[in-house]
MARDRENPA-413722 format. One line per 8 residues: number of its first residue (from 1); their letters; for each residue x, y, z of N, C-alpha, C, O. Coordinates in nm, 3 decimals. Layout:
! MARDRENPA-413722
NUM	A	X,Y,Z,X,Y,Z,X,Y,Z,X,Y,Z | ...
! end
This chain:
! MARDRENPA-413722
1	XXXXXXXX	3.813,-9.869,-8.210,3.771,-9.743,-8.271,3.896,-9.660,-8.304,3.998,-9.671,-8.237 | 3.885,-9.576,-8.406,3.994,-9.489,-8.444,3.991,-9.360,-8.361,3.896,-9.335,-8.287 | 4.096,-9.280,-8.376,4.110,-9.160,-8.294,3.996,-9.062,-8.318,3.949,-8.999,-8.223 | 3.950,-9.049,-8.442,3.841,-8.956,-8.471,3.714,-8.997,-8.398,3.645,-8.913,-8.339 | 3.682,-9.127,-8.400,3.562,-9.175,-8.332,3.577,-9.159,-8.181,3.482,-9.120,-8.112 | 3.695,-9.188,-8.129,3.719,-9.173,-7.986,3.698,-9.028,-7.944,3.631,-9.000,-7.844 | 3.755,-8.936,-8.021,3.742,-8.794,-7.988,3.596,-8.748,-7.995,3.549,-8.674,-7.909 | 3.525,-8.792,-8.099,3.385,-8.753,-8.114,3.301,-8.805,-7.999,3.217,-8.732,-7.945
9	XXXXXXXX	3.321,-8.929,-7.959,3.243,-8.987,-7.849,3.272,-8.916,-7.716,3.183,-8.901,-7.633 | 3.395,-8.873,-7.699,3.433,-8.808,-7.573,3.402,-8.658,-7.576,3.407,-8.592,-7.472 | 3.370,-8.605,-7.694,3.341,-8.463,-7.702,3.465,-8.376,-7.697,3.460,-8.263,-7.648 | 3.576,-8.427,-7.748,3.700,-8.349,-7.754,3.750,-8.353,-7.897,3.689,-8.413,-7.985 | 3.863,-8.287,-7.920,3.922,-8.287,-8.054,4.031,-8.393,-8.064,4.085,-8.438,-7.963 | 4.062,-8.430,-8.185,4.173,-8.524,-8.207,4.303,-8.462,-8.157,4.390,-8.532,-8.105 | 4.315,-8.332,-8.174,4.435,-8.264,-8.126,4.449,-8.278,-7.975,4.559,-8.295,-7.923 | 4.336,-8.272,-7.904,4.339,-8.290,-7.759,4.384,-8.431,-7.723,4.464,-8.450,-7.631
17	XXXXXXXX	4.334,-8.530,-7.797,4.374,-8.669,-7.774,4.525,-8.684,-7.792,4.591,-8.749,-7.711 | 4.578,-8.623,-7.897,4.721,-8.631,-7.923,4.802,-8.563,-7.812,4.908,-8.610,-7.772 | 4.748,-8.450,-7.763,4.816,-8.380,-7.654,4.821,-8.468,-7.528,4.924,-8.472,-7.460 | 4.713,-8.536,-7.498,4.711,-8.624,-7.381,4.807,-8.741,-7.399,4.863,-8.791,-7.301 | 4.827,-8.784,-7.522,4.929,-8.885,-7.548,5.068,-8.829,-7.514,5.149,-8.896,-7.449 | 5.092,-8.707,-7.558,5.225,-8.647,-7.543,5.262,-8.627,-7.397,5.379,-8.642,-7.360 | 5.164,-8.593,-7.314,5.195,-8.567,-7.173,5.173,-8.689,-7.085,5.189,-8.683,-6.963 | 5.136,-8.800,-7.147,5.126,-8.925,-7.072,4.996,-8.948,-6.997,4.990,-9.037,-6.912
25	XXXXXXXX	4.892,-8.870,-7.026,4.764,-8.891,-6.959,4.684,-9.005,-7.020,4.609,-9.073,-6.950 | 4.702,-9.025,-7.147,4.625,-9.128,-7.218,4.722,-9.220,-7.293,4.808,-9.173,-7.367 | 4.706,-9.349,-7.272,4.798,-9.442,-7.337,4.785,-9.431,-7.488,4.678,-9.401,-7.541 | 4.894,-9.455,-7.554,4.897,-9.450,-7.700,4.902,-9.593,-7.752,5.006,-9.659,-7.745 | 4.789,-9.641,-7.806,4.786,-9.781,-7.850,4.876,-9.802,-7.972,4.901,-9.709,-8.048 | 4.924,-9.924,-7.990,5.007,-9.951,-8.107,4.925,-9.939,-8.236,4.803,-9.953,-8.234 | 4.992,-9.914,-8.343,4.925,-9.902,-8.473,4.899,-10.041,-8.531,4.975,-10.135,-8.507 | 4.792,-10.051,-8.606,4.761,-10.176,-8.676,4.844,-10.183,-8.803,4.923,-10.094,-8.831
33	XXXXXXXX	4.825,-10.291,-8.879,4.902,-10.310,-9.001,4.878,-10.197,-9.102,4.967,-10.162,-9.179 | 4.758,-10.142,-9.099,4.729,-10.035,-9.196,4.767,-9.896,-9.144,4.738,-9.796,-9.209 | 4.832,-9.891,-9.029,4.885,-9.765,-8.978,4.793,-9.688,-8.885,4.830,-9.580,-8.839 | 4.675,-9.740,-8.856,4.583,-9.671,-8.768,4.595,-9.722,-8.625,4.624,-9.839,-8.602 | 4.572,-9.632,-8.531,4.564,-9.674,-8.391,4.422,-9.721,-8.361,4.325,-9.665,-8.410 | 4.413,-9.823,-8.280,4.282,-9.876,-8.242,4.264,-9.858,-8.092,4.340,-9.912,-8.012 | 4.162,-9.782,-8.056,4.133,-9.756,-7.915,4.022,-9.848,-7.868,3.938,-9.892,-7.946 | 4.023,-9.876,-7.737,3.919,-9.958,-7.677,3.826,-9.872,-7.592,3.849,-9.753,-7.572
41	XXXXXXXX	3.720,-9.935,-7.544,3.627,-9.862,-7.459,3.694,-9.818,-7.329,3.653,-9.719,-7.270 | 3.796,-9.891,-7.285,3.872,-9.847,-7.168,3.937,-9.711,-7.194,3.940,-9.626,-7.105 | 3.989,-9.692,-7.314,4.049,-9.563,-7.349,3.942,-9.454,-7.347,3.968,-9.342,-7.302 | 3.823,-9.487,-7.396,3.714,-9.390,-7.397,3.676,-9.350,-7.254,3.658,-9.232,-7.225 | 3.665,-9.449,-7.165,3.629,-9.421,-7.026,3.734,-9.331,-6.960,3.700,-9.236,-6.891 | 3.863,-9.362,-6.983,3.968,-9.280,-6.924,3.964,-9.139,-6.980,3.981,-9.042,-6.906 | 3.941,-9.126,-7.111,3.935,-8.994,-7.173,3.818,-8.914,-7.117,3.830,-8.793,-7.095 | 3.704,-8.980,-7.093,3.589,-8.912,-7.034,3.620,-8.864,-6.893,3.581,-8.753,-6.855
49	XXXXXXXX	3.690,-8.946,-6.817,3.727,-8.904,-6.682,3.822,-8.785,-6.685,3.810,-8.693,-6.605 | 3.916,-8.790,-6.778,4.008,-8.676,-6.792,3.929,-8.550,-6.824,3.951,-8.445,-6.764 | 3.837,-8.561,-6.920,3.758,-8.444,-6.960,3.677,-8.390,-6.842,3.673,-8.269,-6.820 | 3.613,-8.479,-6.766,3.530,-8.434,-6.654,3.614,-8.364,-6.548,3.572,-8.262,-6.492 | 3.732,-8.418,-6.520,3.818,-8.355,-6.420,3.868,-8.219,-6.467,3.872,-8.123,-6.389 | 3.907,-8.211,-6.593,3.955,-8.084,-6.647,3.843,-7.980,-6.644,3.866,-7.865,-6.607 | 3.721,-8.021,-6.682,3.608,-7.928,-6.680,3.574,-7.884,-6.538,3.520,-7.775,-6.518 | 3.606,-7.968,-6.440,3.582,-7.932,-6.300,3.688,-7.838,-6.247,3.676,-7.786,-6.136
57	XXXXXXXX	3.793,-7.815,-6.327,3.896,-7.722,-6.286,4.023,-7.787,-6.237,4.113,-7.718,-6.189 | 4.033,-7.919,-6.248,4.155,-7.988,-6.207,4.263,-7.964,-6.312,4.239,-7.981,-6.431 | 4.381,-7.925,-6.267,4.490,-7.900,-6.361,4.538,-8.032,-6.419,4.524,-8.137,-6.357 | 4.595,-8.026,-6.539,4.643,-8.148,-6.604,4.750,-8.217,-6.520,4.762,-8.340,-6.523 | 4.828,-8.139,-6.447,4.932,-8.201,-6.363,4.871,-8.283,-6.250,4.934,-8.376,-6.200 | 4.748,-8.248,-6.208,4.683,-8.323,-6.101,4.589,-8.429,-6.151,4.548,-8.517,-6.075 | 4.552,-8.424,-6.279,4.460,-8.523,-6.335,4.520,-8.662,-6.325,4.452,-8.758,-6.288 | 4.649,-8.673,-6.358,4.713,-8.804,-6.354,4.711,-8.862,-6.214,4.686,-8.981,-6.195
65	XXXXXXXX	4.738,-8.776,-6.114,4.733,-8.821,-5.975,4.593,-8.870,-5.938,4.578,-8.973,-5.873 | 4.492,-8.795,-5.981,4.354,-8.831,-5.948,4.311,-8.960,-6.015,4.235,-9.037,-5.957 | 4.360,-8.985,-6.136,4.319,-9.105,-6.210,4.395,-9.229,-6.166,4.339,-9.338,-6.155 | 4.523,-9.212,-6.140,4.607,-9.328,-6.112,4.607,-9.367,-5.965,4.639,-9.481,-5.930 | 4.571,-9.271,-5.877,4.561,-9.301,-5.735,4.423,-9.258,-5.688,4.403,-9.144,-5.647 | 4.329,-9.351,-5.693,4.190,-9.316,-5.666,4.172,-9.257,-5.527,4.081,-9.177,-5.504 | 4.258,-9.294,-5.434,4.248,-9.239,-5.298,4.279,-9.089,-5.296,4.246,-9.020,-5.200 | 4.343,-9.040,-5.404,4.382,-8.899,-5.410,4.274,-8.811,-5.471,4.283,-8.689,-5.464
73	XXXXXXXX	4.171,-8.871,-5.531,4.071,-8.794,-5.604,4.004,-8.691,-5.514,3.992,-8.574,-5.550 | 3.960,-8.736,-5.396,3.888,-8.645,-5.306,3.978,-8.529,-5.264,3.933,-8.414,-5.260 | 4.104,-8.558,-5.234,4.196,-8.452,-5.195,4.217,-8.352,-5.307,4.221,-8.231,-5.284 | 4.232,-8.403,-5.430,4.248,-8.315,-5.545,4.126,-8.227,-5.563,4.138,-8.106,-5.585 | 4.006,-8.288,-5.554,3.883,-8.211,-5.572,3.863,-8.111,-5.458,3.809,-8.003,-5.480 | 3.907,-8.147,-5.338,3.899,-8.051,-5.226,3.983,-7.927,-5.257,3.941,-7.814,-5.232 | 4.103,-7.950,-5.311,4.189,-7.838,-5.345,4.128,-7.751,-5.455,4.135,-7.628,-5.450 | 4.067,-7.817,-5.553,4.002,-7.744,-5.661,3.887,-7.660,-5.608,3.870,-7.544,-5.645
81	XXXXXXXX	3.807,-7.720,-5.519,3.693,-7.646,-5.463,3.741,-7.525,-5.381,3.683,-7.417,-5.387 | 3.848,-7.545,-5.305,3.903,-7.434,-5.226,3.950,-7.321,-5.318,3.931,-7.204,-5.288 | 4.010,-7.359,-5.430,4.055,-7.259,-5.527,3.936,-7.186,-5.589,3.940,-7.065,-5.609 | 3.830,-7.261,-5.619,3.708,-7.199,-5.675,3.648,-7.101,-5.573,3.607,-6.991,-5.609 | 3.643,-7.143,-5.447,3.590,-7.054,-5.343,3.671,-6.925,-5.334,3.615,-6.816,-5.321 | 3.804,-6.939,-5.343,3.891,-6.820,-5.335,3.868,-6.729,-5.455,3.864,-6.607,-5.441 | 3.853,-6.790,-5.574,3.829,-6.709,-5.694,3.693,-6.640,-5.687,3.679,-6.525,-5.730 | 3.593,-6.711,-5.634,3.461,-6.650,-5.620,3.466,-6.532,-5.523,3.401,-6.430,-5.546
89	XXXXXXXX	3.542,-6.547,-5.416,3.557,-6.436,-5.321,3.624,-6.316,-5.388,3.584,-6.202,-5.366 | 3.727,-6.345,-5.470,3.794,-6.236,-5.542,3.700,-6.170,-5.641,3.702,-6.048,-5.658 | 3.616,-6.251,-5.707,3.521,-6.196,-5.803,3.415,-6.111,-5.734,3.374,-6.008,-5.787 | 3.371,-6.154,-5.615,3.274,-6.072,-5.541,3.335,-5.938,-5.503,3.271,-5.833,-5.514 | 3.461,-5.944,-5.458,3.529,-5.819,-5.425,3.546,-5.732,-5.548,3.528,-5.610,-5.542 | 3.580,-5.794,-5.660,3.596,-5.721,-5.785,3.464,-5.658,-5.828,3.460,-5.544,-5.875 | 3.354,-5.734,-5.812,3.223,-5.681,-5.849,3.188,-5.558,-5.765,3.136,-5.460,-5.818 | 3.216,-5.565,-5.635,3.187,-5.450,-5.549,3.273,-5.330,-5.587,3.227,-5.216,-5.582
97	XXXXXXXX	3.398,-5.356,-5.627,3.484,-5.247,-5.670,3.431,-5.184,-5.798,3.430,-5.062,-5.811 | 3.386,-5.268,-5.892,3.328,-5.217,-6.016,3.207,-5.129,-5.987,3.193,-5.021,-6.043 | 3.120,-5.177,-5.899,3.001,-5.099,-5.865,3.038,-4.966,-5.800,2.980,-4.862,-5.829 | 3.138,-4.973,-5.709,3.180,-4.852,-5.640,3.241,-4.751,-5.737,3.210,-4.632,-5.731 | 3.327,-4.800,-5.828,3.390,-4.710,-5.925,3.286,-4.651,-6.020,3.293,-4.533,-6.056 | 3.190,-4.733,-6.061,3.085,-4.683,-6.150,3.005,-4.572,-6.081,2.972,-4.470,-6.142 | 2.976,-4.593,-5.954,2.902,-4.492,-5.877,2.983,-4.364,-5.865,2.930,-4.254,-5.876 | 3.114,-4.381,-5.842,3.199,-4.264,-5.826,3.206,-4.181,-5.955,3.207,-4.058,-5.951
105	XXXXXXXX	3.210,-4.251,-6.070,3.220,-4.180,-6.196,3.086,-4.122,-6.240,3.081,-4.013,-6.296 | 2.978,-4.196,-6.214,2.847,-4.149,-6.259,2.790,-4.042,-6.166,2.744,-3.938,-6.213 | 2.793,-4.068,-6.036,2.737,-3.975,-5.939,2.832,-3.961,-5.821,2.806,-4.014,-5.713 | 2.944,-3.889,-5.840,3.044,-3.881,-5.733,2.989,-3.823,-5.603,3.033,-3.862,-5.495 | 2.895,-3.731,-5.612,2.843,-3.669,-5.491,2.754,-3.764,-5.411,2.730,-3.742,-5.292 | 2.707,-3.871,-5.477,2.624,-3.969,-5.407,2.707,-4.085,-5.353,2.654,-4.174,-5.285 | 2.838,-4.085,-5.384,2.923,-4.196,-5.341,2.946,-4.189,-5.190,2.933,-4.084,-5.127 | 2.981,-4.305,-5.135,3.007,-4.312,-4.991,3.147,-4.258,-4.958,3.233,-4.247,-5.046
113	XXXXXXXX	3.167,-4.225,-4.831,3.300,-4.195,-4.779,3.363,-4.070,-4.837,3.294,-3.974,-4.872 | 3.496,-4.074,-4.847,3.570,-3.954,-4.885,3.542,-3.913,-5.029,3.555,-3.796,-5.063 | 3.504,-4.009,-5.115,3.475,-3.973,-5.255,3.357,-3.877,-5.262,3.365,-3.772,-5.326 | 3.248,-3.913,-5.194,3.132,-3.824,-5.193,3.161,-3.693,-5.123,3.116,-3.587,-5.167 | 3.238,-3.699,-5.013,3.271,-3.576,-4.939,3.358,-3.484,-5.024,3.336,-3.362,-5.024 | 3.456,-3.539,-5.095,3.540,-3.458,-5.183,3.456,-3.394,-5.293,3.471,-3.275,-5.322 | 3.367,-3.473,-5.353,3.284,-3.420,-5.461,3.198,-3.304,-5.411,3.177,-3.206,-5.482 | 3.147,-3.316,-5.288,3.066,-3.210,-5.231,3.147,-3.082,-5.212,3.099,-2.972,-5.240
121	XXXXXXXX	3.271,-3.098,-5.164,3.359,-2.982,-5.148,3.391,-2.918,-5.283,3.391,-2.796,-5.297 | 3.417,-3.002,-5.383,3.448,-2.949,-5.517,3.329,-2.871,-5.572,3.346,-2.767,-5.634 | 3.210,-2.922,-5.548,3.091,-2.852,-5.596,3.074,-2.718,-5.524,3.046,-2.616,-5.587 | 3.093,-2.720,-5.392,3.075,-2.599,-5.314,3.179,-2.493,-5.349,3.150,-2.374,-5.351 | 3.301,-2.540,-5.376,3.409,-2.446,-5.403,3.406,-2.392,-5.545,3.468,-2.290,-5.574 | 3.334,-2.461,-5.633,3.332,-2.420,-5.773,3.463,-2.446,-5.845,3.495,-2.379,-5.943 | 3.539,-2.546,-5.797,3.667,-2.577,-5.860,3.647,-2.623,-6.005,3.557,-2.702,-6.032 | 3.730,-2.575,-6.097,3.726,-2.630,-6.234,3.759,-2.779,-6.232,3.821,-2.828,-6.137
129	XXXXXXXX	3.718,-2.848,-6.335,3.734,-2.994,-6.341,3.880,-3.036,-6.324,3.908,-3.134,-6.255 | 3.973,-2.963,-6.386,4.114,-3.001,-6.380,4.168,-2.991,-6.237,4.244,-3.077,-6.193 | 4.127,-2.885,-6.165,4.172,-2.869,-6.028,4.107,-2.972,-5.936,4.172,-3.023,-5.845 | 3.980,-3.002,-5.961,3.912,-3.104,-5.881,3.977,-3.240,-5.902,3.987,-3.320,-5.810 | 4.021,-3.266,-6.025,4.089,-3.392,-6.055,4.221,-3.402,-5.979,4.255,-3.509,-5.928 | 4.295,-3.292,-5.972,4.421,-3.292,-5.896,4.394,-3.322,-5.749,4.467,-3.398,-5.686 | 4.289,-3.263,-5.696,4.253,-3.286,-5.556,4.216,-3.432,-5.533,4.258,-3.493,-5.434 | 4.137,-3.488,-5.625,4.097,-3.629,-5.613,4.216,-3.722,-5.628,4.227,-3.822,-5.557
137	XXXXXXXX	4.305,-3.690,-5.721,4.423,-3.773,-5.741,4.515,-3.767,-5.619,4.577,-3.867,-5.582 | 4.523,-3.651,-5.558,4.601,-3.637,-5.434,4.543,-3.728,-5.326,4.617,-3.798,-5.257 | 4.411,-3.726,-5.311,4.346,-3.811,-5.211,4.368,-3.959,-5.241,4.387,-4.039,-5.150 | 4.366,-3.994,-5.371,4.390,-4.133,-5.410,4.528,-4.179,-5.366,4.543,-4.289,-5.312 | 4.629,-4.095,-5.389,4.766,-4.129,-5.348,4.776,-4.142,-5.196,4.837,-4.236,-5.145 | 4.717,-4.048,-5.125,4.727,-4.048,-4.979,4.664,-4.174,-4.922,4.723,-4.240,-4.836 | 4.545,-4.208,-4.969,4.475,-4.327,-4.917,4.550,-4.455,-4.952,4.566,-4.543,-4.868 | 4.597,-4.464,-5.077,4.666,-4.587,-5.118,4.795,-4.608,-5.041,4.821,-4.718,-4.993
145	XXXXXXXX	4.875,-4.503,-5.028,5.003,-4.515,-4.960,4.988,-4.520,-4.808,5.086,-4.540,-4.736 | 4.864,-4.501,-4.761,4.836,-4.517,-4.618,4.770,-4.652,-4.591,4.715,-4.675,-4.483 | 4.777,-4.741,-4.689,4.721,-4.874,-4.672,4.570,-4.876,-4.665,4.511,-4.962,-4.599 | 4.506,-4.782,-4.734,4.361,-4.775,-4.734,4.303,-4.691,-4.623,4.181,-4.676,-4.613 | 4.389,-4.635,-4.539,4.343,-4.550,-4.428,4.301,-4.414,-4.483,4.382,-4.342,-4.542 | 4.174,-4.379,-4.464,4.122,-4.253,-4.517,4.127,-4.139,-4.416,4.080,-4.028,-4.444 | 4.182,-4.166,-4.298,4.174,-4.066,-4.191,4.242,-3.935,-4.226,4.194,-3.828,-4.189 | 4.355,-3.941,-4.298,4.426,-3.817,-4.333,4.340,-3.729,-4.423,4.335,-3.607,-4.404
153	XXXXXXXX	4.274,-3.790,-4.520,4.186,-3.714,-4.609,4.066,-3.661,-4.531,4.023,-3.548,-4.552 | 4.013,-3.744,-4.442,3.898,-3.701,-4.361,3.936,-3.582,-4.272,3.855,-3.491,-4.252 | 4.058,-3.584,-4.219,4.104,-3.472,-4.137,4.109,-3.344,-4.219,4.068,-3.237,-4.173 | 4.159,-3.355,-4.343,4.166,-3.238,-4.429,4.028,-3.184,-4.462,4.006,-3.063,-4.462 | 3.935,-3.276,-4.490,3.798,-3.233,-4.521,3.733,-3.170,-4.400,3.659,-3.072,-4.412 | 3.759,-3.225,-4.282,3.702,-3.169,-4.159,3.758,-3.029,-4.133,3.685,-2.940,-4.090 | 3.887,-3.011,-4.160,3.948,-2.881,-4.140,3.888,-2.777,-4.235,3.861,-2.664,-4.195 | 3.867,-2.818,-4.360,3.804,-2.727,-4.455,3.661,-2.695,-4.414,3.615,-2.581,-4.424
161	XXXXXXXX	3.591,-2.799,-4.366,3.454,-2.779,-4.321,3.445,-2.689,-4.199,3.342,-2.626,-4.175 | 3.554,-2.683,-4.122,3.553,-2.601,-4.001,3.601,-2.459,-4.023,3.609,-2.381,-3.928 | 3.634,-2.423,-4.146,3.679,-2.286,-4.174,3.568,-2.186,-4.143,3.452,-2.208,-4.176 | 3.605,-2.076,-4.081,3.506,-1.972,-4.048,3.460,-1.898,-4.172,3.346,-1.852,-4.180 | 3.550,-1.887,-4.268,3.516,-1.814,-4.390,3.547,-1.902,-4.511,3.639,-1.874,-4.588 | 3.468,-2.009,-4.527,3.493,-2.102,-4.636,3.484,-2.036,-4.773,3.567,-2.065,-4.858 | 3.387,-1.947,-4.798,3.382,-1.883,-4.931,3.510,-1.810,-4.965,3.555,-1.811,-5.080 | 3.570,-1.744,-4.865,3.695,-1.672,-4.890,3.807,-1.770,-4.923,3.889,-1.744,-5.010
169	XXXXXXXX	3.809,-1.883,-4.852,3.911,-1.984,-4.878,3.896,-2.040,-5.019,3.994,-2.053,-5.092 | 3.772,-2.072,-5.058,3.749,-2.126,-5.191,3.783,-2.023,-5.299,3.833,-2.059,-5.405 | 3.757,-1.896,-5.270,3.793,-1.791,-5.366,3.945,-1.784,-5.382,3.996,-1.762,-5.492 | 4.017,-1.803,-5.271,4.163,-1.801,-5.276,4.216,-1.920,-5.355,4.311,-1.907,-5.433 | 4.156,-2.036,-5.335,4.197,-2.156,-5.411,4.172,-2.135,-5.559,4.256,-2.168,-5.642 | 4.056,-2.079,-5.593,4.027,-2.054,-5.734,4.120,-1.949,-5.792,4.152,-1.951,-5.911 | 4.164,-1.856,-5.706,4.264,-1.760,-5.751,4.394,-1.829,-5.788,4.458,-1.793,-5.887 | 4.432,-1.928,-5.709,4.551,-2.006,-5.741,4.532,-2.082,-5.872,4.621,-2.086,-5.956
177	XXXXXXXX	4.414,-2.143,-5.888,4.384,-2.218,-6.010,4.393,-2.128,-6.133,4.442,-2.171,-6.238 | 4.347,-2.006,-6.121,4.341,-1.914,-6.235,4.474,-1.845,-6.263,4.487,-1.773,-6.362 | 4.574,-1.866,-6.177,4.701,-1.797,-6.194,4.770,-1.843,-6.323,4.798,-1.961,-6.341 | 4.797,-1.749,-6.410,4.858,-1.782,-6.540,5.005,-1.816,-6.523,5.069,-1.769,-6.429 | 5.059,-1.899,-6.613,5.201,-1.939,-6.603,5.297,-1.820,-6.602,5.402,-1.826,-6.540 | 5.259,-1.711,-6.673,5.349,-1.595,-6.681,5.307,-1.484,-6.585,5.346,-1.368,-6.603 | 5.228,-1.520,-6.482,5.183,-1.419,-6.385,5.302,-1.352,-6.319,5.402,-1.417,-6.288 | 5.290,-1.222,-6.297,5.400,-1.147,-6.239,5.407,-1.159,-6.088,5.329,-1.229,-6.024
185	XXXXXXXX	5.504,-1.088,-6.033,5.531,-1.092,-5.890,5.409,-1.051,-5.808,5.377,-1.115,-5.707 | 5.343,-0.947,-5.849,5.229,-0.897,-5.773,5.116,-0.999,-5.768,5.055,-1.019,-5.663 | 5.088,-1.062,-5.881,4.980,-1.160,-5.887,5.013,-1.281,-5.799,4.924,-1.335,-5.732 | 5.137,-1.323,-5.800,5.177,-1.439,-5.720,5.166,-1.408,-5.571,5.118,-1.488,-5.491 | 5.212,-1.287,-5.536,5.201,-1.246,-5.395,5.055,-1.234,-5.352,5.020,-1.269,-5.239 | 4.972,-1.185,-5.442,4.831,-1.168,-5.411,4.765,-1.301,-5.381,4.687,-1.312,-5.286 | 4.795,-1.402,-5.460,4.739,-1.537,-5.438,4.788,-1.593,-5.305,4.710,-1.647,-5.227 | 4.918,-1.579,-5.279,4.974,-1.629,-5.153,4.912,-1.557,-5.034,4.879,-1.619,-4.933
193	XXXXXXXX	4.895,-1.426,-5.046,4.836,-1.349,-4.937,4.691,-1.388,-4.912,4.644,-1.387,-4.798 | 4.620,-1.423,-5.017,4.479,-1.462,-5.002,4.467,-1.599,-4.933,4.371,-1.624,-4.860 | 4.564,-1.685,-4.955,4.561,-1.818,-4.895,4.612,-1.818,-4.751,4.566,-1.897,-4.668 | 4.707,-1.729,-4.721,4.779,-1.733,-4.593,4.687,-1.728,-4.470,4.712,-1.803,-4.375 | 4.582,-1.646,-4.466,4.499,-1.639,-4.345,4.429,-1.770,-4.310,4.386,-1.790,-4.196 | 4.418,-1.859,-4.407,4.345,-1.984,-4.383,4.435,-2.098,-4.338,4.387,-2.205,-4.299 | 4.566,-2.075,-4.342,4.659,-2.184,-4.313,4.652,-2.229,-4.168,4.671,-2.347,-4.139 | 4.626,-2.137,-4.077,4.622,-2.175,-3.935,4.512,-2.276,-3.908,4.527,-2.364,-3.824
201	XXXXXXXX	4.400,-2.263,-3.981,4.289,-2.357,-3.963,4.324,-2.495,-4.017,4.263,-2.595,-3.978 | 4.421,-2.501,-4.106,4.462,-2.629,-4.166,4.589,-2.685,-4.101,4.641,-2.788,-4.144 | 4.638,-2.616,-3.998,4.768,-2.653,-3.939,4.764,-2.790,-3.871,4.866,-2.856,-3.861 | 4.646,-2.832,-3.826,4.637,-2.959,-3.754,4.635,-3.081,-3.847,4.647,-3.194,-3.802 | 4.619,-3.056,-3.976,4.618,-3.167,-4.071,4.760,-3.222,-4.082,4.856,-3.147,-4.102 | 4.772,-3.353,-4.068,4.904,-3.415,-4.072,4.973,-3.392,-4.205,4.919,-3.428,-4.309 | 5.093,-3.332,-4.205,5.163,-3.312,-4.332,5.217,-3.445,-4.383,5.257,-3.530,-4.304 | 5.220,-3.464,-4.514,5.275,-3.588,-4.569,5.425,-3.596,-4.543,5.493,-3.494,-4.534
209	XXXXXXXX	5.474,-3.718,-4.530,5.617,-3.738,-4.504,5.673,-3.844,-4.599,5.599,-3.920,-4.661 | 5.803,-3.847,-4.608,5.873,-3.952,-4.680,5.830,-3.966,-4.825,5.818,-3.868,-4.898 | 5.806,-4.090,-4.864,5.773,-4.118,-5.004,5.645,-4.049,-5.047,5.635,-4.001,-5.160 | 5.545,-4.044,-4.957,5.420,-3.979,-4.991,5.443,-3.831,-5.022,5.388,-3.780,-5.120 | 5.523,-3.763,-4.940,5.551,-3.621,-4.965,5.620,-3.603,-5.100,5.590,-3.510,-5.174 | 5.713,-3.693,-5.130,5.786,-3.684,-5.257,5.691,-3.701,-5.376,5.699,-3.626,-5.474 | 5.602,-3.799,-5.368,5.511,-3.827,-5.479,5.408,-3.716,-5.495,5.371,-3.680,-5.607 | 5.361,-3.662,-5.383,5.266,-3.551,-5.393,5.333,-3.427,-5.452,5.272,-3.353,-5.529
217	XXXXXXXX	5.459,-3.407,-5.415,5.534,-3.296,-5.474,5.551,-3.315,-5.624,5.541,-3.219,-5.701 | 5.578,-3.438,-5.666,5.593,-3.467,-5.808,5.460,-3.445,-5.881,5.457,-3.393,-5.993 | 5.349,-3.485,-5.816,5.217,-3.466,-5.878,5.188,-3.318,-5.898,5.139,-3.278,-6.004 | 5.217,-3.237,-5.798,5.195,-3.093,-5.811,5.280,-3.034,-5.924,5.233,-2.952,-6.003 | 5.405,-3.078,-5.929,5.495,-3.026,-6.031,5.444,-3.058,-6.172,5.458,-2.978,-6.264 | 5.384,-3.177,-6.186,5.331,-3.218,-6.315,5.204,-3.140,-6.353,5.181,-3.111,-6.470 | 5.123,-3.109,-6.253,4.990,-3.053,-6.281,4.983,-2.900,-6.271,4.898,-2.838,-6.335 | 5.071,-2.839,-6.190,5.064,-2.694,-6.170,5.169,-2.622,-6.253,5.276,-2.677,-6.283
225	XXXXXXXX	5.137,-2.500,-6.291,5.234,-2.424,-6.369,5.335,-2.355,-6.276,5.313,-2.350,-6.155 | 5.443,-2.301,-6.331,5.548,-2.242,-6.246,5.498,-2.132,-6.153,5.542,-2.123,-6.039 | 5.406,-2.049,-6.200,5.356,-1.941,-6.116,5.276,-1.996,-5.998,5.288,-1.946,-5.886 | 5.197,-2.098,-6.023,5.119,-2.160,-5.915,5.211,-2.224,-5.811,5.189,-2.210,-5.691 | 5.313,-2.293,-5.858,5.408,-2.355,-5.766,5.482,-2.249,-5.685,5.507,-2.267,-5.566 | 5.516,-2.140,-5.750,5.588,-2.033,-5.680,5.498,-1.970,-5.573,5.545,-1.938,-5.464 | 5.371,-1.952,-5.604,5.278,-1.895,-5.506,5.267,-1.985,-5.384,5.263,-1.936,-5.271 | 5.264,-2.117,-5.405,5.258,-2.210,-5.293,5.387,-2.208,-5.214,5.386,-2.217,-5.091
233	XXXXXX	5.500,-2.196,-5.284,5.629,-2.190,-5.216,5.635,-2.069,-5.121,5.703,-2.075,-5.019 | 5.568,-1.964,-5.154,5.570,-1.844,-5.071,5.493,-1.864,-4.940,5.505,-1.785,-4.846 | 5.415,-1.973,-4.935,5.341,-2.004,-4.814,5.421,-2.092,-4.720,5.380,-2.115,-4.606 | 5.535,-2.142,-4.766,5.611,-2.236,-4.685,5.547,-2.374,-4.695,5.514,-2.419,-4.805 | 5.529,-2.441,-4.582,5.470,-2.574,-4.577,5.320,-2.561,-4.601,5.248,-2.506,-4.518 | 5.274,-2.612,-4.715,5.130,-2.606,-4.747,5.084,-2.740,-4.795,4.966,-2.758,-4.827
! end
C-alpha cells in the first residue's frame, strides 16, 4: 500500500507518517521503480500501535521504548497513568479555585473565610469601592506572603470587630478616604486625630515586617494620595 492508503487506514495524516519516519518510529520502506514507497500490513500494525500509545498520552520519546521493548510497555503506561492522576488532581484544585473566585466576585459577602469577613466589614463601614479594593488587595498580599496563613488578617478583623466605637472608627477611615490630595494642614491633622483614639485597640495586631512591610508600603504609595499618606505618617506606626 502507498503512504496515503496507510495513513487513511491508520486514521492519521501523511505528514504524521513522514514525521514518524524522520524520528525513527516507523521504518521507511525503499521506493519502487516508479518512485513510490510500498508499505506492508506490518507497517500498518506498528503505526496503529504508535497512534494508540500517543492517544493514551505516551510521549513520542517513550513510544519507541514501549514498542521495541515489550517488557517496558507496562512501566511506560504506569508512568502515563500517574501523570494523568497528577493532572486530574491539579484540575480538581483548579476547578475549586475557579468556583471560589467566582463566588468571591459574584457574592463576596457569602464567601467563606476572610473574603466574606472582609466584605462584611466593607459593607458595614460604607467604604467606597476603591478603598475596599485597597483593603482586599492588602489582605491578598499578607495571606500570599504568609504562605496562605490567614491568621494575620483574621487578627485584624477581630480587632476591628472588638472596637468599642466601631461607627466612629469607620467614620475616621472614611474621612481618610475622602481627604483630597491638596488638603491643608488642618484637614490632615483632623483625620489623624480622628484615627488616633482607635489605634490602641489595634495595637495587638502583628505589624508587617521585612519584604511584606516594603510591599504594603509600596501599595499604599501607589493607591493613596500625598495628603492621605501624610495623615497616616502623623500616626506613626499604623
